[in-house]
N, C-alpha and C positions, 0 to 999 in steps of 0.2 A: 470623520474627515480632518486633515491636517491642518494644524493652523497657520496663517498666512501674517505676512508684513501690510499684506495690502488693506487698507482701510475703504471699505465699502460704504461712504458718504462723501456727498458731494461737497466739496469746501465751503461754500456759499452756505450750507445748513450747520457745517462745523464752526463756523463764522460766528452765526447766530446762537449758537448755543453758549459759546464761550462771553459773547457781548453780555449774555443773559448773568452771568456771573457776575459783570459790575452794575447790575442796577441798583440806581440808587444815586450811582457816581458820574454822573453825566460827560465829566472832563474824563476820566479814566476809560469809560467807553470810547469816547470820542478818539482818545489815543491811540487805545488797543487797536481800533478799524483803520487809521492811519497807518501804524505799526504794518498791519495785514497788506493793507495795497501796497505799501513801498518793498516789500519785503518780494510779495507777491511779484510785481515790477522788475526788481534784479534778478529774481530767479529766470524769470522769463527771458531776460535779456544775458543770462549764462548760457539758456537751452538756445538762444538763439546764435552763439558762436559754435554750439555744440552741432549744431544743425547744417551751418556752412562746412564744416571741419566732414563731418559724415557724409554729406551729398557729394561734395568734390571728391574723396575717396572710394563712393559707390559709382562713380559715375561713368568710370572702364566696365563694370560688369552690369549694368541697369540694363536691362531689355528692351525697356521703352522708348531708346535712346537710339536714332540710325545709326546706323553701323560705323559711318563715316563720320559721326560725330563722336562715337565712342573712339574712336582711334585717335583723337586729340588729345583724349585724356589719360592713355597709357604711358606716359613718363609721370603724368600727376597722381593717379590715382595709388594709393597704396592697400591691397587686400590685409593686410595682419593689422594697420590701423583702424580701417574700416569693419573688420571684424570686432576689435577690441573697442571701438565705440558703441558697436551695434549692443555688446554686451553689457556694457556702463549704462546705457538706458535703458536697457530691458533690467537690469538690477536696479536702478532708480524707481523702476517704473512700477517694483514689484510684482514682475514677472519669474517663474521658475519652470526649469527646463522637465520636458516630463521623462523620465526613465522607458527606457527600453522596454523594459518588463508592462508597464501601463502600454507603450503602444503595442506591443505582441499581443495584450489582450484585446485591444480595441478590432485589431486583424483578424481574430476569433471571434468576439462576438458582436451584436448588435441589438440597441435598444428600442431605438423607433424607424430607422429607416430601411430595415428588413432583410439588406442585401449584402451579399457575398461579393466580393471586388476583388478585380487581379490588378496588382500596382507592381510595375517592373520597377526594381528597387535600384537595379544596377544601371539604371539610365542616369540616375546622382551621383554624384561624387562625394555631396555630403548632403545631410539632410540633420536637422533640429527642431525641433517642436517647444516652446514656450506656452505657460498658462499664465491667467491671472485669475483670480475670483473664484469659487466655487458655491451649488447651491442645487439641493433638491426639488423637483418638483411632480405633481403626479400626472400621469399623461395616459390619455386610453387608446389603446392598441388595438388589430386585427389580430385572434387568435384563432385557427383552424375553419378559414372560411368567414362565419357570418358572424363568430362568437367574440365578443368586444373585451379586454380585459385591462382594469387598471393597474398600473405599474409606478414605481417610484424610481425617476429618471435623475443622474446625478450630470449636470451642466457644468462647464467651463465659462463663468460671464466673459472672458477674452482668451482668443488663441491665437500667437502667431505662427509660422512655419515660414522656416528659412531654408532654400533648397539651392545648391549649387551645383549645376552643371559641369561635364567633362568637357576637354578640349575636343575639338574636331577629332582629331586623329584619333582619339580614343573610340570613337564610333564607328570609324572606316575601321579600326583592327581589329574590336570583337563584335564585329557586324552587326551591333545591335541596332533593332527599329527604335529612332528618337519617338514618332508620332508625331502626329500632328499638334499635339499641344506641347511639343518641346521648343518653347522659344525662339532659341539662340545658344548653342554651345560656349561655352566657359561664362555663360552669365550666371547672376543669382537672383533668385525669384524672392521677393518678401509679399505675404498675405497675410492678414488680419480680420478675422472672424470673432462674433458674438453669438455668445448661447448655443456652444459647441456641445453634443453629450459625449461625456467622456467616453462611450463605449463605440460612439463612432466619429472618431478622432482622423481614421482612415480617408472618411469622406473627403476632408480638405488636400487630398494629394490633387494635382491636376491632372496626372493621367491614371486618378484610378477609374478603372472600365469595369461597369458594369456584369456580373456573371450567374448565372442559374445555378440556385441550390438543388442540390441531391432531388428535394422533395419537390424542387419545381419540374424539373427534369422528369420525372415519373408520372407528375401530373397531365405534363405535353404530352411525353412519348407514347405510356403505357395505352393509352386510349386509341392513340393514333395507330399503335403495332397491331392492340386487336383489330380493331374498327379495319385495318392492311389487312391481316390475316383473312377475317372476314368477307371483306370485297374480295380477295384472290379465289379464295374457295368456292364461294357463292358465283361469281359472277365472273372475272375475269379468265380463269384457269379453265374451266367448261366451254368457255366463247372461242378461246385462243385456240384449243383442242379442236372444235368443230371447225376451226376457221385452218387449222393446219388440214384438216382433211378434205374439206370441199378444196382446198387450195390444189391438193395431190390430183383431186379426181376432175379439174379443170373448169371450175364453177368460176364465173367471170363475177365483176363488181357491178353491183345493182343499184345504183343513189336511189333509185325512187321505191326500192322493195327495202326494208327495214332489219325483214324476219331473214336477211339470206344469212349464213354460217358468216363470210367474211365481212360482211359491214358489222355485222353484231361483234367479231373479233377488234374490229377498229375501234369501235364506241367504246369498249372496254378498256382498251388501251389508252384512250381519250380520259377516261374517267379516271382510272388510275394514276394517269398523270395530274391530273387535277385535282386528285386527295392530294397525293405528296407535294405539290404545290403550295395547297391551303394548311399542310403541317409546317411546311418551311415557313410559309407567311405569319403563321401563329408564331413560330420562332423569334422572327423578325420584330416583330410586332411588342413581343415581350421582352425583349433587349430593349426597343424603342420608350415602351413604359419605365422601365428600372433607370432609364440615362435619365429622363424626363424628371423620376421622382429626384434622384442624387440630384441634378441641375436648381430643380425647385428648392431641394430641402439648405441649399447655400444661398441663392440669389439674394437672397435680403439679409443676410447673415455676412456679406463681406463687409467690411470696414476701408478698405483701404490694402493699392497692391504695391509695391516695387517702390520709387521714393517717394510716394505718397502715405507711404504706410509709415514713415520717420515722424510726419506731423501728428499722427496717433501715437504714437508710442512718446515722443517728446512731450506734448501735453499731457499724457499720462505722468510721464515723470514728472513736470513741473508741479502737477497738482500733487503728486505722492509727498514731494521733499516741502511744498508747501503747507500741508497738513501734519506732517512728522513735526517741523519745525514749529509751526504756531502752535499747536499744542503742548509741545515741552515748554515753551516760553510762557506760554498762559499758566500751565500748573505749576512751574518755578516764581513766577510771578506772584500767584494767589497763595502759595505756601509762606507757613508764617517762621520755618524754619528751613534751613539747609537740607537738598535730600541727594542719598546718594543717588547712584544709576540705577541701580536694582530697587530702589522705592519710587522712583519718577516712575520706571516703567510698570511697577505693580500698581502703581493708582491709577494710572491712565487706562492698563489695562481692566480696570477693575470698574470704574468708572463708565468702560465699553458696555462689558459683561452686564453691571447692574441696569446703568440706565438705558442701552440700547438693546442687551440681548445678544450682545454678538462678541463671540470668542476669538478675541486675533491677538497674535503676535507683535507689539507694538516694536518698531525698530527704534529705541532708544539710543544705541551708539551712535547712527548715522544721524538724528535731529539733534543730538549734545555736539556732535562733530559741526553743524553748521551753524550752531549758535558761540559755538567757539570760533568759527573760522572768522565771524560775520561781529565777533567783538562783543557780541547781546548777552553772553553766558561765560562765565568762568569756575574753576572749581580748584578747591581748597581743601585739602588733606581729605581727597575722596569723596567731597560734599560739594554739591551744582548749587549756583547761585543764578539769576541773572540782574542786568542794571534797569532799575526802573523806566517806565514806560516814556517819559519827557526826555530823558538819558537816551533811550533807545531809538527813539526819532532822530534823535541828531546824529548819533552815531552812523546811523543808516542813509542819513544826505551826506556827512564827510565819505561814506564809500562812493554813494551817485558822484559823488565832486574829483572823486581821483581816478573814475573809470574812463573818462577822457582828457587824461591831463595831457595838452599839448600846452608847448613853451610858447609864449608870445612872441609875435614876429618881430624884428628889430629892424628898425630904417637903416 
């Protein structure tokens, strides 16, 4: 499994872990908690500005807004700025893009859902899938009717899908069937899901339509055809032959006498029609069952849609940046010597692996850049240090004082 930048632990848990390092020094522990709080609030302020920017530039492409309201943002929304901001948030949240090879494999295989899906990708002008966090779990699935088997399934903890639709002219020109689930031409759809099997990624496309596999078709139609042939040869055809002979001889229909050849022929046709209807109804019910399976598999996994997805992403980005920054500060602060970037990276990754059995690729470069930008950390000849906790609190207070630097009104 690929090592990720994503830190799969809650920020409060990591705070308690770092506070334990200051056991016995109540003042240091209290100052560290204060520093954690003020950094968290400052990053939240930065994220607030980012979400205002991204929402404004997304508004014209938001399918949840009424068309008239969307049009008012035509000159205000810049798609390139929106896309750049989205990628920035995804990067800060430690999401990574799924390769086409992985997606193609998901289209071919299925771990849990067990469905073949038909997806018209021509509907989309562009589509991208991003994931964060991975884990494996043992799941019990049904194989060959009643035989259940345990398999190991690889899951993505978080999945975001980005879908950009064509302009309306494109659908008219190419005569593509947009389908009921196409919300609006030229809009951009965003959806976030949790705990999606790696080989069932295709299920999150909104226009995924369940289709029968070859096995399903054989199980449905082979008994139907065999039964149909048996019905035709034993009942319908002989009755129709007798019916034809009776008709040519001038026999009339006697509704009270079911033994007449004409009546038997009509009954046979009714039986054949009922049989064909039952087979068709079985086919429809099978598709309804598959659609329900697909719907149920995603119902409790959806975490946000369109503009609502930004809040989930920005919350994730805030937490990831906070965890990286505070860990880098904590390890440098308690180190008795200056550390190179590589040494700090190795110490933090080793701490996760030894203490929490977690193998991750800590984003030390981003963390040190945050410390440098805020004035909490500095580099000298390739070695990194941080300022003491009491001075760090003063420095962060100065940053906050400069956030709203309005000139005093003159009389």
